[in-house]
N, C-alpha and C positions, 0 to 999 in steps of 0.2 A: 380377320383384319387385314386390309391392304397396306403394305408397307412400301413407300416410294424410296427408291435408292438408285444411284448411278454407280457404275463400275468404271473406274479410271485406271488405265494401265495396259498391260499386255498379258499374253498367256504365260509369261515367265513370272510376272509379279503384278498384282493389282490391288487397289484400295476400293472398298465399298463405302460410298458416302451416303449416309442414311437420314432421311427426314423421319425422326423417331416420334411416333404418337405419344402424347403426354400419358404417363402412367403405365407405359408398355414395359415389358420385361426385356430390357436392352440386351443382356447377355444371351438370353434364349434366341432372340432374333439374330444377333450377331453369329452365333454358332450355326444357326440354320443357313444363313447366307454363305458362310464359309464352308459348310458341309456340301452345299449345292454347287458352289463355284470354287473348285479346288485352287485356282490361281489367285484367289483373293487371300492376301496375307495380313491385311489389317481392315478393321471396321471402325469407322469414325462417325460420330453423330453431330449434326448441326445443333447449336445451342441458341442461335439468334438469327435474325435476318441479316442481309448483307449491310456491312458497316462502311461508311465513308471514312477516308477518301479512296481506300484501295479496293472497295467492293468485295470484302472478305466476310465470310461467315466466321463465328467462333465455333470451334469444335472441341470435342474431347474424344480420346481413343477408348473404345469400349474393350476391344481385345486385339491381340496380334502384334505384329512388328511395330515398334515405336517409330521406326524410320518409314515415313509414308511417301518418300520420293519415288517416283515411278517413271517408266518410259511408256507413253501412251501412243498407240499406233492407229492411224486412220488414213484411208485412201492413199496408202503408199508412202507416207511420211511419218516421222517420229517426232513426239513432243515430250521433252523432259520437264517435269513439274512436280511440285508437292502441293496437293489440294488444300492443305492447311495454311499454305503461305501465299497462294496466288488464286485469283478466280479463273476457273476453267469449266466449261460445260461440254461434256461429250455428246450431249443430245444435239448439238448444233453442227455435227459433222456434215450432214446433208446440205444444210444452208451454206456452209463454207464452200462446198463443192458447187453449188448453184451460182454463188458469186464469182468464184474462180473462173467459171466457164464464160462469164460476161466480159471479162477483161480483155481488151484488144492489144494487139502488137503495138509497142511503142508508147503506151500509156504510162503516165506518172501517177502512181496510186498512193493515196494517204490512207492509213488505217489509224483512226483515233481509238483510244481506250484499248490498245492493241494486246494487252496481256502478255502471254508467253509466246505469241506470234502465230497462232493457228491460221488466221485469215491470210496473213502475209505469206506463210509457207505454202498454203493451198494454192494461192495465186501464182507464186513463183514456180511451182511445179507444173501448173497448167499452162502458164504463158511465159516462156523463157525470156521474151523480149520486153517484159514490163519492168519499170523502175519502181521500187516499192519502199515507202517510208512509214515507219511506225512511231507513234507517241503513246507512252504509258507512264502513269504517275507512280506506280509501285516499283521501287528499285529492284526488289527481288524478282519481279516478273520480268524486267528487262534483262537481268543476269540470265535467266533462264532463256529468254528470247534470243540473246547473242549466242548461247550455247546451242540452241535449236538450229540456228542458221548454220552453224559448223556441222552438227550432227547430220543435217540434210544436204550438205555440200552446196550451200547457197551463198557462200562468202562473196561480197561484192554485189549481190543482187538485192539485199534488203539492208536498210539502214534503220537502227533502233535508237530512239531518243527517250530519255527519261525526263518527266516533268509534266506540268499541267498544260493541256492542249492550248489553253488561251495564251499562255506565255510562249510556248514552243513554236506552234504552228505559223504564226506571223513572220518568223525568222527563217523558215525553210522552204519559201517559194510557193509556187502555184501548182495545181494538180488537175488532171483529167477526170479523175474518179476518186471519191472520198467515201470511206465506209465508217459508219458510226454505230458500232455494236454495243451500246449501252441503253438498253430499252427503258429503264426507269427515268432517265434524265437527258438523253442525247439531244433532245429538242432544245434544251437550254443552251446548246453549243452551236446551233445552226448559224448564228451570226459569224462565228469563227470559220465555219465550213464555207459559207457563201464568200467570205473575203479571200479564201484560199483557192476558190474554184475558177478555173478559166472559163471563158464563154463556151457553152456546149458541154460542160462537165456534167457527170452524173454523180449524184449523192445518194447513197443507200442509208436511210434513216431507219433505226429500229426503235419500236415503242410498244406500249402495252395498250391494247384497245378491245372494246367490244366489236364483234363483227357484224356490221349492218350494211350489206351490200357495198363492201369496201370498209375503209376505216375512217369515217367522216371526222371523228375527233382528232386523230392524228393529222389528217389533211388540214383541218382547221389550224392546228398548231404550226404546220409548215407554211401555210399561206400567210399567217400573221407574222411569223418570223421574217419572211421574205419582204413583206410590206414595210416592216420596221426598218429594214436597211435598204430599201429601194431597189430590190433585185426582182427581175421578171423571171418566172420559173413556170414549168409545166410538169404535172405529176404524170409519170409514164408507166408506172407499174405498182402493183400491190401484191404482197405475198403473205399468206398465213405461214408462220414459221413453226411455232409450238404452242400447245395449250399452256396458259400461265396460271389460271385460277378458274373457278366456275364462271362460265360465260365470258371469259377474257382470254385473249390471245397475245403472245408475242408476235409482232407483225413487222413487215418491212414496207416502207414507202420509197419508191424510186423517183428521184426528182431530177429534172433536167434544168440546168441553168441557161437562161436564154440571153 
C-alpha cells in the first residue's frame, strides 16, 4: 500500500503529515515513518479536505509529541509554523524558488493568500531590492509570518496584513507583480488582482487543470475575468507545478496586464 505523506520541519524536529488510507493501521504506519525518519517527532493524519476560510485540514495526532510547531528549512531560509494551525505545502519549495527568480529589482510585489510567508521570504532572499506586501486571512498564519520575517532578518522588507484580500488589497496601492497561490479558487479573485495591477504588471495565477497542450480551462477563466472588468491581458507563461489528482495538475498561468 502506498502511503502519501509530507515531512514538515528540520533535521532537529519534524512532523509527518499523512493522507491515511481508509481502514489502514494508523499506528503501524506512524511507527514505520518514525522508524525510517528519526527526526520525525510527531505523526498527524488528515481527517478532511481543506476547510474555508483558512484553508485548513482537520487533523488528529496518531503518535509522538503533542506540540507540532516546527522550524521548516528550505533554500536557505527558515519558516516557523504548526501544520495543524496553518496551511503549508513543503512540496512547493521549487515553485517558490522559480517565482523568486522572476522578481526584478524595484518591483512592488503582492502575495495574496500568503500563509506564513514562504513566497514572500523566498522573494526577499532572492531579490533584496523588492518591496513585498502579503495578505492572509488566517490570523495565526500572519503571526507566524511576522515571526518568520524576524527569523530571516527581513524586517522592513516585507509587510504582512491580516484580512480578506477583497477588503485589504484595495487599500494598499498598486503592484508590479501579484502572486495568487490558492489553486482551488484564486481565479475568483482576479478582479481584485486586476484592479491592483499597474500597466505591465505580471500576475501569477495558480489553479487546478487537466494538461491539454497548456491549460485551456484555466486560460478561459483568466480571459473571462479580464473581459468582465475591461482589462486587456496577454498570457505569457504556463507551468506545471505538481500533480493534484489523476490526470489533474496544480498549474500556474502567467498573465501580463496590458
